[in-house]
N, C-alpha and C positions, 0 to 999 in steps of 0.2 A: 439391441439398442446401444447405440453410438458409444465410446469408451473417450473419455477429453484426456487427454496427458500433457502434464507439466514438464517444464525442465526449466529449471531452475539454477541462479550463481549469484554468490554476493561475496567482494570485494572491499577490505577495508580501504583501498584507496590511499590518500596520504594523509587520513587520519592515525593519529596513533592507536588506536582498536577499533576494534569494526564493531558499532551501536545496533546495526540492522542484520535483521536475519527471514528466514522467510520460512516456508510450509509445504509441500508441495503430498496431498491425499488424493490423488488418481481415482482409485477405486473408491471412492466417498464422494469426489465429485466436488473438492474444496483447495481451494489455494490460496496463500495472503503473505503479503512483505510486510515487514515490521520494522519500524525504524525507531530504535529507542533514545529518549534522550534526559540530559540530565550529568552528562559528563561519563569517565570511564567509571564502571561500580555500581552507579544508576543507573544509568543507560542500557546497558546491555545487558543487567538484570532484570530491568523491566521488560524490556523486550523479547526477552528470556520467557518471562511469565506470561505474558501474552500467548506467546507461539505451544506454550505447554501446555494453558486453558482450552487454548484449537485444537492442538493434537491430542489429547484425551476426551475430549466430545464425543460422546457415540452419535451417531449421524443414521436417520431413516425417516420413511414416512414423508408425509407430502413439501412441499418447497417450503408452505406455512410452517409450519415443525421445524426444519433445518431452521430455517431464522428466525425462530425463539431461541434455540438451541444455542445459534451462533454469539447470538444477544443476548442472553442470560452467560455463556461463559465469557463474551469480551466484560459484561459486566462485574463475573467475580473475579475477573484479571484486573480490573477497576480498585476494588475494595481492597484487593491484594497487594495491589501496589500502593495504594495509600496509607492502610497499615503499616509495611514498609517502610517507608520514608517517615512516616511516626515515632514510629519504636527503633528504627537504626540509626537514619540520616538527622534528625534533630527536622523534618518536616521539610529538607530541602528537596526543593520540584525535581519530580523524577515521573518518566511517564513515556508511552508510547504512542505516535504514528498506525495505522496498522489501513491496511484495504483487504474485504475476503472477495472471494468471488466463490459462487456454488450456482454446479450447473445440475439440473437433475431432468433427463428425460431431455424435453425439447426446450424447458425454460431454464436461464439463468437468475441470478440475482446476487447483486452486491452490497457488502456494508461496510460504513468506511467512518474513520476520523481523523482526521488533521490532512495534511498534504501527501501519502501518498497515494497513486492513481491505477487506475483501472482503463484501458483501452482497448476498443475494438478494432477489428482489421477485416476488411471484405476482401481481399487480394488484391485489392489501388488503392484505397484510403485510409488513414487510421484517422480515430476517432474520438474526442473523450466520452468517458462513460462516466467518469466522477467531478466533482469539483470539489477545488479544496476549500477545507476551511481555514481561511484566510482573511484577513483585512483587504490586503493588494486583489488576491482573488475581485473581491465585495468592489472594486476600483474598475476591474478588467469587465465584469458583469454592466456597469454604470458604462463602458465607455471611454472610459476616462483614462484607460493604459491600456495600449497593446500588450499583446503574449511575451515579446521581449523584453517591452521597459519594464514589463513585470516580473522579469528573472534578472535582472540589475535593479529592482526595488532597494531602498536599505531597509524596508522593513519584510524583505521576502519570504524571509523565514520565522514572521510572526503567527504563530496560528492559533487558534482558539476551541478548540477541539482536539482530544488527545487524548486514551487511556489513562487514566491515574492521572488525571488535570485537576481534576475537579470531585466534588462528592458525585454530584449528576453527569453519568456521559450515554449524551445525546448520539446517537450513531443516527448518519441518515442510509437509507439505503432504496436501493430501486429493485424494478426484476421487470424481463423485457425476454424473446422467445429468443433463442438461438440460430435460428437460421439463415440468419442477415449475415451472420457474424463466421469466417471461416476460422481465423487465431484470436486471444485475447492479450494482451500485454498488462501486468502489473510492475509496478516501478516506483521506487523510492525515490525524495525530491534531489538524491547526490543524481540521478539520471534525469529526469525534466528539467531540474534549473540550470540545465548549460545544453540539453537536446532541444529543439520546437519540436512541436510535435510534426509540421513537414522533415524536418532531418530523422523521427522517430519515423514517420511514416517510409521515407525513401528508404533507411535499415530496412523494416519489415518487406518491402518490396524485393530487397537484395537476398531477403533470407537469411539474413543475420541472425546468428543465433545469437544465446542472451549474453554468452561469454563476449561477444564480436557489438553487441551495446555496451554493455560496461566498458570495454576497452575504448568505444566512442565517445563515453561521458568523461574519462579522464584524459581521453587524447583531445577535447576540448575545452579542459581546464576545471575539472571538476573538483573540487577541495572538498567534498566532503565522501561517505560510504557510500558506496554503491551497490543499488540490488535490481535485480529484473528476475519473470518469471513469465515465457511463454507455454502457453495453451494452448493445443490445435487438437483436429479430431483426427 
């Protein structure tokens, strides 16, 4: 069986603290990038709670079993974050966006909430495999904004789904065969808010490392924490 391996990196960038985190479980076929929200102390704790919930998760069985397990882990993190905010932060907003890639055999799946993204790379082009849970994404889908316009839109960072953001966490998910893809790329919005899919595709064609992708995002003016994982067989 083909083993997929992930190489990930996160960087504080120009922020005072890093509210991003990541998880690579190569042996279990699980990778995730997580972007905390709520400011220092709240955002980085929320991201850590999501990572720990995914990191301690037993994984096995069919893809359907794995998807249910990841969903349950993220639902548990949602409740834990909301409880912490209510008990210690006077219900101050606290949460995290997340995208999780699962690979089992010849099948892959993705679960996500918010604007953390998964892309697939076929050796020549990069394709989005998630769509942001944002009002700006809805304008892009409707043809009212281009990708470049969306990146500079004043409401670009408004999201309507995140772990800890509401009592009910509605995760989106998709399943697809891995045969078409040579590599996958997971990013937080600090990366794709400044690098278009064309720019990211060129970096992938050039064989840029995850560190190279982060450097490109910072050089492009990202003001946020930046995180990326490349997963390849």
